[in-house]
N, CA and C atoms as a LAMMPS dump frame, in Angstrom:
ITEM: TIMESTEP
0
ITEM: NUMBER OF ATOMS
459
ITEM: BOX BOUNDS ff ff ff
-5.0000000000000000e+02 5.0000000000000000e+02
-5.0000000000000000e+02 5.0000000000000000e+02
-5.0000000000000000e+02 5.0000000000000000e+02
ITEM: ATOMS id mol type element x y z
1 1 1 N -26.299 4.337 -10.93
2 1 2 C -25.87 5.688 -10.617
3 1 3 C -24.525 5.627 -9.907
4 2 1 N -23.58 6.438 -10.355
5 2 2 C -22.245 6.442 -9.79
6 2 3 C -22.184 7.354 -8.572
7 3 1 N -21.453 6.916 -7.56
8 3 2 C -21.277 7.749 -6.375
9 3 3 C -20.235 8.821 -6.659
10 4 1 N -20.435 9.98 -6.102
11 4 2 C -19.441 11.041 -6.228
12 4 3 C -18.228 10.672 -5.389
13 5 1 N -17.057 11.017 -5.909
14 5 2 C -15.838 10.683 -5.179
15 5 3 C -15.771 11.509 -3.904
16 6 1 N -15.635 10.812 -2.78
17 6 2 C -15.631 11.479 -1.483
18 6 3 C -14.31 12.133 -1.182
19 7 1 N -14.254 12.745 -0.029
20 7 2 C -13.026 13.404 0.366
21 7 3 C -11.996 12.36 0.785
22 8 1 N -10.79 12.524 0.25
23 8 2 C -9.7 11.583 0.493
24 8 3 C -8.596 12.31 1.241
25 9 1 N -8.135 11.69 2.332
26 9 2 C -7.023 12.234 3.097
27 9 3 C -5.896 11.209 3.057
28 10 1 N -4.803 11.544 2.394
29 10 2 C -3.673 10.62 2.275
30 10 3 C -2.909 10.624 3.587
31 11 1 N -2.728 9.45 4.149
32 11 2 C -2.014 9.3 5.414
33 11 3 C -0.531 9.048 5.162
34 12 1 N -0.22 8.137 4.217
35 12 2 C 1.161 7.713 4.007
36 12 3 C 1.347 7.213 2.588
37 13 1 N 2.498 7.557 1.981
38 13 2 C 2.869 7.021 0.672
39 13 3 C 4.163 6.248 0.82
40 14 1 N 4.273 5.141 0.103
41 14 2 C 5.463 4.296 0.145
42 14 3 C 6.346 4.641 -1.055
43 15 1 N 7.274 5.572 -0.865
44 15 2 C 8.153 5.984 -1.952
45 15 3 C 9.136 4.876 -2.324
46 16 1 N 9.474 4.041 -1.357
47 16 2 C 10.407 2.947 -1.59
48 16 3 C 9.85 1.938 -2.597
49 17 1 N 8.536 1.828 -2.665
50 17 2 C 7.912 0.883 -3.597
51 17 3 C 8.204 1.281 -5.036
52 18 1 N 8.154 2.569 -5.344
53 18 2 C 8.414 3.022 -6.698
54 18 3 C 9.9 2.931 -7.048
55 19 1 N 10.75 2.975 -6.035
56 19 2 C 12.185 2.845 -6.265
57 19 3 C 12.571 1.39 -6.54
58 20 1 N 11.933 0.451 -5.854
59 20 2 C 12.321 -0.952 -5.955
60 20 3 C 11.516 -1.761 -6.969
61 21 1 N 10.381 -1.241 -7.437
62 21 2 C 9.499 -2.016 -8.314
63 21 3 C 8.979 -1.152 -9.466
64 22 1 N 8.723 -1.809 -10.594
65 22 2 C 7.94 -1.214 -11.672
66 22 3 C 6.486 -1.487 -11.306
67 23 1 N 5.716 -0.473 -10.974
68 23 2 C 4.317 -0.663 -10.606
69 23 3 C 3.495 -0.678 -11.896
70 24 1 N 2.901 -1.845 -12.204
71 24 2 C 2.181 -2.035 -13.45
72 24 3 C 0.687 -1.772 -13.323
73 25 1 N 0.118 -2.089 -12.173
74 25 2 C -1.319 -1.934 -11.972
75 25 3 C -1.575 -1.592 -10.51
76 26 1 N -2.66 -0.881 -10.246
77 26 2 C -2.989 -0.486 -8.871
78 26 3 C -4.403 -0.922 -8.525
79 27 1 N -4.597 -1.242 -7.232
80 27 2 C -5.893 -1.69 -6.738
81 27 3 C -6.194 -0.99 -5.428
82 28 1 N -7.458 -0.618 -5.224
83 28 2 C -7.9 -0.05 -3.949
84 28 3 C -8.573 -1.159 -3.15
85 29 1 N -8.089 -1.381 -1.939
86 29 2 C -8.668 -2.412 -1.083
87 29 3 C -8.961 -1.814 0.289
88 30 1 N -9.925 -2.405 0.964
89 30 2 C -10.223 -2.023 2.34
90 30 3 C -9.372 -2.85 3.287
91 31 1 N -9.267 -2.407 4.522
92 31 2 C -8.491 -3.116 5.542
93 31 3 C -9.421 -3.467 6.687
94 32 1 N -9.401 -4.73 7.132
95 32 2 C -10.183 -5.142 8.295
96 32 3 C -9.393 -4.766 9.547
97 33 1 N -9.919 -3.809 10.307
98 33 2 C -9.211 -3.264 11.464
99 33 3 C -10.034 -3.414 12.73
100 34 1 N -9.366 -3.294 13.877
101 34 2 C -10.054 -3.213 15.162
102 34 3 C -10.093 -1.737 15.562
103 35 1 N -10.843 -1.417 16.609
104 35 2 C -11.119 -0.031 16.974
105 35 3 C -9.912 0.844 17.214
106 36 1 N -8.912 0.34 17.928
107 36 2 C -7.76 1.191 18.233
108 36 3 C -6.852 1.364 17.022
109 37 1 N -6.925 0.453 16.053
110 37 2 C -6.086 0.581 14.859
111 37 3 C -6.521 1.764 13.997
112 38 1 N -7.806 1.931 13.812
113 38 2 C -8.281 3.037 12.992
114 38 3 C -7.96 4.374 13.65
115 39 1 N -7.975 4.415 14.976
116 39 2 C -7.628 5.65 15.673
117 39 3 C -6.149 5.985 15.467
118 40 1 N -5.288 4.97 15.474
119 40 2 C -3.866 5.204 15.232
120 40 3 C -3.619 5.631 13.789
121 41 1 N -4.36 5.06 12.845
122 41 2 C -4.207 5.454 11.441
123 41 3 C -4.629 6.904 11.258
124 42 1 N -5.697 7.305 11.9
125 42 2 C -6.136 8.709 11.797
126 42 3 C -5.102 9.663 12.374
127 43 1 N -4.292 9.173 13.333
128 43 2 C -3.211 9.983 13.91
129 43 3 C -1.901 9.814 13.148
130 44 1 N -1.934 9.165 11.993
131 44 2 C -0.762 8.927 11.127
132 44 3 C 0.328 8.12 11.809
133 45 1 N -0.045 7.165 12.63
134 45 2 C 0.918 6.305 13.325
135 45 3 C 0.992 4.954 12.614
136 46 1 N 1.368 4.967 11.338
137 46 2 C 1.384 3.759 10.524
138 46 3 C 2.639 3.75 9.662
139 47 1 N 3.16 2.534 9.379
140 47 2 C 4.339 2.382 8.545
141 47 3 C 4.137 1.182 7.626
142 48 1 N 4.311 1.392 6.314
143 48 2 C 4.153 0.292 5.355
144 48 3 C 5.449 0.029 4.591
145 49 1 N 6.57 0.488 5.115
146 49 2 C 7.85 0.346 4.42
147 49 3 C 8.236 -1.09 4.13
148 50 1 N 8.008 -2.006 5.062
149 50 2 C 8.4 -3.404 4.89
150 50 3 C 7.211 -4.32 4.628
151 51 1 N 6.047 -3.754 4.381
152 51 2 C 4.829 -4.56 4.244
153 51 3 C 4.767 -5.268 2.89
154 52 1 N 4.092 -6.414 2.882
155 52 2 C 3.859 -7.172 1.657
156 52 3 C 2.563 -7.953 1.79
157 53 1 N 2.022 -8.402 0.661
158 53 2 C 0.743 -9.11 0.646
159 53 3 C 0.909 -10.501 0.072
160 54 1 N 0.06 -11.398 0.537
161 54 2 C -0.003 -12.759 0.017
162 54 3 C -1.462 -13.185 -0.076
163 55 1 N -1.707 -14.125 -0.977
164 55 2 C -3.03 -14.727 -1.075
165 55 3 C -2.921 -16.097 -0.429
166 56 1 N -3.731 -16.348 0.614
167 56 2 C -3.631 -17.62 1.328
168 56 3 C -4.464 -18.703 0.639
169 57 1 N -4.488 -19.888 1.235
170 57 2 C -5.165 -21.036 0.609
171 57 3 C -6.678 -20.873 0.518
172 58 1 N -7.269 -20.005 1.333
173 58 2 C -8.709 -19.746 1.283
174 58 3 C -9.056 -18.621 0.314
175 59 1 N -8.104 -18.227 -0.519
176 59 2 C -8.249 -17.124 -1.465
177 59 3 C -8.619 -15.826 -0.756
178 60 1 N -7.927 -15.547 0.335
179 60 2 C -8.067 -14.285 1.039
180 60 3 C -6.753 -13.529 0.926
181 61 1 N -6.854 -12.227 0.804
182 61 2 C -5.69 -11.365 0.686
183 61 3 C -5.26 -10.944 2.087
184 62 1 N -4.009 -11.243 2.458
185 62 2 C -3.497 -10.958 3.797
186 62 3 C -2.302 -10.016 3.686
187 63 1 N -2.265 -8.995 4.54
188 63 2 C -1.183 -8.018 4.581
189 63 3 C -0.298 -8.308 5.788
190 64 1 N 1.001 -8.429 5.554
191 64 2 C 1.965 -8.716 6.608
192 64 3 C 2.898 -7.515 6.809
193 65 1 N 3.411 -7.363 8.017
194 65 2 C 4.421 -6.371 8.398
195 65 3 C 3.976 -4.916 8.26
196 66 1 N 2.703 -4.659 8.264
197 66 2 C 2.234 -3.273 8.327
198 66 3 C 2.202 -2.892 9.8
199 67 1 N 2.987 -1.899 10.17
200 67 2 C 3.105 -1.517 11.571
201 67 3 C 2.148 -0.368 11.874
202 68 1 N 1.106 -0.666 12.633
203 68 2 C 0.197 0.363 13.139
204 68 3 C 0.483 0.468 14.635
205 69 1 N 1.064 1.588 15.042
206 69 2 C 1.459 1.768 16.437
207 69 3 C 0.252 1.674 17.36
208 70 1 N 0.51 1.269 18.602
209 70 2 C -0.585 1.162 19.568
210 70 3 C -1.125 2.549 19.888
211 71 1 N -2.404 2.604 20.149
212 71 2 C -3.086 3.854 20.473
213 71 3 C -2.752 4.236 21.909
214 72 1 N -2.345 5.496 22.119
215 72 2 C -1.887 5.938 23.445
216 72 3 C -2.954 5.78 24.519
217 73 1 N -4.215 6.04 24.162
218 73 2 C -5.298 6.009 25.138
219 73 3 C -6.081 4.704 25.066
220 74 1 N -5.468 3.662 24.505
221 74 2 C -6.173 2.404 24.274
222 74 3 C -6.382 1.555 25.511
223 75 1 N -5.448 1.59 26.428
224 75 2 C -5.574 0.795 27.644
225 75 3 C -5.396 -0.687 27.373
226 76 1 N -6.208 -1.526 28.017
227 76 2 C -6.068 -2.978 27.891
228 76 3 C -6.554 -3.496 26.539
229 77 1 N -7.325 -2.708 25.812
230 77 2 C -7.902 -3.183 24.55
231 77 3 C -7.024 -2.869 23.338
232 78 1 N -5.76 -2.527 23.568
233 78 2 C -4.873 -2.207 22.452
234 78 3 C -4.589 -3.424 21.592
235 79 1 N -4.164 -3.181 20.379
236 79 2 C -3.929 -4.225 19.384
237 79 3 C -2.447 -4.556 19.276
238 80 1 N -2.147 -5.666 18.613
239 80 2 C -0.772 -6.043 18.295
240 80 3 C -0.348 -5.231 17.064
241 81 1 N 0.741 -4.46 17.133
242 81 2 C 1.098 -3.569 16.025
243 81 3 C 1.433 -4.278 14.703
244 82 1 N 1.958 -5.481 14.751
245 82 2 C 2.4 -6.158 13.529
246 82 3 C 1.537 -7.345 13.131
247 83 1 N 0.323 -7.429 13.64
248 83 2 C -0.502 -8.591 13.33
249 83 3 C -0.854 -8.634 11.842
250 84 1 N -1.027 -9.82 11.258
251 84 2 C -1.488 -9.902 9.863
252 84 3 C -2.907 -9.384 9.75
253 85 1 N -3.175 -8.613 8.702
254 85 2 C -4.489 -8.006 8.522
255 85 3 C -5.12 -8.484 7.226
256 86 1 N -6.4 -8.779 7.293
257 86 2 C -7.133 -9.21 6.106
258 86 3 C -7.477 -7.983 5.273
259 87 1 N -7.29 -8.11 3.971
260 87 2 C -7.647 -7.034 3.056
261 87 3 C -8.943 -7.4 2.362
262 88 1 N -9.772 -6.416 2.129
263 88 2 C -11.11 -6.629 1.593
264 88 3 C -11.133 -6.333 0.099
265 89 1 N -11.39 -7.391 -0.674
266 89 2 C -11.415 -7.282 -2.122
267 89 3 C -12.369 -8.346 -2.641
268 90 1 N -13.011 -8.106 -3.778
269 90 2 C -13.936 -9.084 -4.339
270 90 3 C -13.201 -10.371 -4.723
271 91 1 N -13.89 -11.503 -4.567
272 91 2 C -13.305 -12.807 -4.829
273 91 3 C -12.805 -12.931 -6.27
274 92 1 N -13.593 -12.414 -7.224
275 92 2 C -13.186 -12.535 -8.628
276 92 3 C -11.928 -11.708 -8.902
277 93 1 N -11.773 -10.567 -8.233
278 93 2 C -10.566 -9.76 -8.394
279 93 3 C -9.359 -10.471 -7.793
280 94 1 N -9.57 -11.152 -6.661
281 94 2 C -8.482 -11.897 -6.028
282 94 3 C -8.037 -13.04 -6.932
283 95 1 N -8.984 -13.732 -7.553
284 95 2 C -8.628 -14.831 -8.463
285 95 3 C -7.838 -14.317 -9.666
286 96 1 N -8.268 -13.192 -10.219
287 96 2 C -7.556 -12.598 -11.352
288 96 3 C -6.146 -12.188 -10.941
289 97 1 N -6.025 -11.634 -9.737
290 97 2 C -4.734 -11.207 -9.212
291 97 3 C -3.829 -12.397 -8.94
292 98 1 N -4.414 -13.489 -8.463
293 98 2 C -3.644 -14.695 -8.166
294 98 3 C -3.004 -15.248 -9.442
295 99 1 N -3.721 -15.19 -10.55
296 99 2 C -3.177 -15.659 -11.823
297 99 3 C -1.985 -14.797 -12.245
298 100 1 N -2.064 -13.49 -12.021
299 100 2 C -0.949 -12.612 -12.372
300 100 3 C 0.253 -12.841 -11.465
301 101 1 N -0.014 -13.111 -10.19
302 101 2 C 1.078 -13.289 -9.232
303 101 3 C 1.848 -14.588 -9.444
304 102 1 N 1.237 -15.556 -10.111
305 102 2 C 1.926 -16.824 -10.352
306 102 3 C 2.987 -16.698 -11.436
307 103 1 N 2.946 -15.601 -12.193
308 103 2 C 3.998 -15.354 -13.16
309 103 3 C 5.26 -14.957 -12.411
310 104 1 N 6.392 -15.245 -12.993
311 104 2 C 7.666 -15.008 -12.328
312 104 3 C 7.955 -13.516 -12.153
313 105 1 N 8.338 -13.142 -10.941
314 105 2 C 8.807 -11.793 -10.671
315 105 3 C 7.757 -10.799 -10.206
316 106 1 N 6.493 -11.174 -10.17
317 106 2 C 5.451 -10.236 -9.759
318 106 3 C 5.179 -10.35 -8.264
319 107 1 N 4.852 -9.222 -7.654
320 107 2 C 4.53 -9.19 -6.237
321 107 3 C 3.519 -8.077 -5.965
322 108 1 N 2.875 -8.145 -4.815
323 108 2 C 1.931 -7.109 -4.39
324 108 3 C 2.607 -6.229 -3.345
325 109 1 N 2.638 -4.94 -3.617
326 109 2 C 3.323 -3.994 -2.741
327 109 3 C 2.343 -2.907 -2.317
328 110 1 N 2.252 -2.591 -1.024
329 110 2 C 1.422 -1.469 -0.594
330 110 3 C 2.03 -0.149 -1.063
331 111 1 N 1.232 0.689 -1.711
332 111 2 C 1.712 1.944 -2.262
333 111 3 C 1.332 3.119 -1.362
334 112 1 N 0.092 3.123 -0.846
335 112 2 C -0.308 4.225 0.025
336 112 3 C -1.448 3.799 0.943
337 113 1 N -1.578 4.535 2.028
338 113 2 C -2.679 4.371 2.984
339 113 3 C -3.408 5.7 3.032
340 114 1 N -4.74 5.65 2.939
341 114 2 C -5.514 6.879 2.967
342 114 3 C -6.888 6.621 3.559
343 115 1 N -7.556 7.708 3.924
344 115 2 C -8.921 7.653 4.43
345 115 3 C -9.848 8.155 3.332
346 116 1 N -10.855 7.369 3.014
347 116 2 C -11.837 7.751 2.006
348 116 3 C -13.208 7.635 2.649
349 117 1 N -13.892 8.745 2.784
350 117 2 C -15.187 8.8 3.453
351 117 3 C -15.123 8.212 4.863
352 118 1 N -14.018 8.435 5.571
353 118 2 C -13.865 7.973 6.939
354 118 3 C -13.422 6.525 7.078
355 119 1 N -13.199 5.836 5.981
356 119 2 C -12.771 4.435 6.024
357 119 3 C -11.327 4.325 5.548
358 120 1 N -10.554 3.466 6.222
359 120 2 C -9.156 3.27 5.86
360 120 3 C -9.064 2.405 4.611
361 121 1 N -8.318 2.88 3.637
362 121 2 C -8.108 2.16 2.388
363 121 3 C -6.616 2.022 2.158
364 122 1 N -6.261 0.988 1.404
365 122 2 C -4.873 0.724 1.057
366 122 3 C -4.8 0.608 -0.453
367 123 1 N -3.829 1.265 -1.048
368 123 2 C -3.627 1.137 -2.478
369 123 3 C -2.495 0.147 -2.691
370 124 1 N -2.81 -0.951 -3.374
371 124 2 C -1.826 -1.983 -3.673
372 124 3 C -1.335 -1.804 -5.099
373 125 1 N -0.065 -2.091 -5.294
374 125 2 C 0.497 -2.049 -6.636
375 125 3 C 0.997 -3.418 -7.028
376 126 1 N 0.678 -3.837 -8.245
377 126 2 C 1.227 -5.071 -8.791
378 126 3 C 2.574 -4.694 -9.377
379 127 1 N 3.633 -5.155 -8.744
380 127 2 C 4.968 -4.711 -9.127
381 127 3 C 5.866 -5.826 -9.601
382 128 1 N 6.789 -5.451 -10.449
383 128 2 C 7.843 -6.348 -10.905
384 128 3 C 9.15 -5.721 -10.454
385 129 1 N 9.994 -6.5 -9.802
386 129 2 C 11.217 -5.976 -9.202
387 129 3 C 12.168 -5.359 -10.2
388 130 1 N 12.785 -4.244 -9.802
389 130 2 C 13.805 -3.593 -10.624
390 130 3 C 15.166 -4.147 -10.247
391 131 1 N 16.063 -4.214 -11.214
392 131 2 C 17.442 -4.53 -10.869
393 131 3 C 18.196 -3.216 -10.665
394 132 1 N 19.448 -3.276 -10.242
395 132 2 C 20.18 -2.057 -9.877
396 132 3 C 20.38 -1.127 -11.063
397 133 1 N 20.531 -1.658 -12.276
398 133 2 C 20.696 -0.796 -13.453
399 133 3 C 19.432 0.032 -13.687
400 134 1 N 18.262 -0.577 -13.513
401 134 2 C 17.006 0.159 -13.672
402 134 3 C 16.882 1.257 -12.626
403 135 1 N 17.309 0.965 -11.399
404 135 2 C 17.229 1.966 -10.335
405 135 3 C 18.132 3.155 -10.648
406 136 1 N 19.335 2.874 -11.156
407 136 2 C 20.26 3.963 -11.511
408 136 3 C 19.694 4.8 -12.66
409 137 1 N 19.078 4.131 -13.622
410 137 2 C 18.493 4.833 -14.76
411 137 3 C 17.364 5.765 -14.305
412 138 1 N 16.546 5.295 -13.38
413 138 2 C 15.464 6.126 -12.847
414 138 3 C 16.028 7.352 -12.14
415 139 1 N 17.089 7.169 -11.352
416 139 2 C 17.71 8.301 -10.66
417 139 3 C 18.299 9.305 -11.644
418 140 1 N 18.92 8.819 -12.739
419 140 2 C 19.485 9.717 -13.746
420 140 3 C 18.396 10.538 -14.419
421 141 1 N 17.271 9.905 -14.748
422 141 2 C 16.16 10.625 -15.379
423 141 3 C 15.614 11.697 -14.45
424 142 1 N 15.47 11.368 -13.183
425 142 2 C 14.955 12.327 -12.213
426 142 3 C 15.905 13.513 -12.058
427 143 1 N 17.209 13.229 -12.015
428 143 2 C 18.208 14.289 -11.888
429 143 3 C 18.199 15.189 -13.125
430 144 1 N 18.051 14.604 -14.307
431 144 2 C 17.991 15.388 -15.544
432 144 3 C 16.755 16.291 -15.553
433 145 1 N 15.624 15.773 -15.076
434 145 2 C 14.409 16.587 -15.001
435 145 3 C 14.593 17.773 -14.061
436 146 1 N 15.3 17.558 -12.954
437 146 2 C 15.561 18.644 -12.009
438 146 3 C 16.407 19.735 -12.649
439 147 1 N 17.436 19.301 -13.39
440 147 2 C 18.324 20.26 -14.054
441 147 3 C 17.549 21.083 -15.089
442 148 1 N 16.684 20.42 -15.843
443 148 2 C 15.898 21.114 -16.86
444 148 3 C 14.951 22.114 -16.21
445 149 1 N 14.321 21.708 -15.114
446 149 2 C 13.352 22.592 -14.459
447 149 3 C 14.029 23.798 -13.808
448 150 1 N 15.315 23.692 -13.467
449 150 2 C 16.034 24.839 -12.904
450 150 3 C 16.155 25.97 -13.91
451 151 1 N 16.378 25.607 -15.165
452 151 2 C 16.666 26.618 -16.18
453 151 3 C 15.436 27.084 -16.948
454 152 1 N 14.278 26.514 -16.685
455 152 2 C 13.057 26.972 -17.339
456 152 3 C 12.561 28.229 -16.639
457 153 1 N 12.041 29.134 -17.397
458 153 2 C 11.56 30.396 -16.833
459 153 3 C 10.076 30.435 -16.846
């Protein structure tokens, strides 16, 4: 029996990821957090602009450079804002992903952070880097779409 899709609250989207990478595939993963981190995420005090993922030697998915600001009312139990965080994904999915990442030019990029049924989730994108010509082409297409939408009635 399939579970009904719960209520999703999007906290943050990484627009820079779509500008710098061709996102080929997306994955939903959980994040292993401590108590004050989830409170900061619920207050939208998170930044994934410079974040990236790696698979370590134990076949665990680790997220680096995700900045979750310290919780104002945390006191002595506050967390380190830039600590590496373990991402929760099935082992077989990690192995499949590792095979794709060994190909030249592929990387894992965080696309968005959201709350699903009260739990923090991260959407990862399997991306291939764009060169500057591709970025310019994307901007031209977007500008053309804007011009067309102006004149539609």
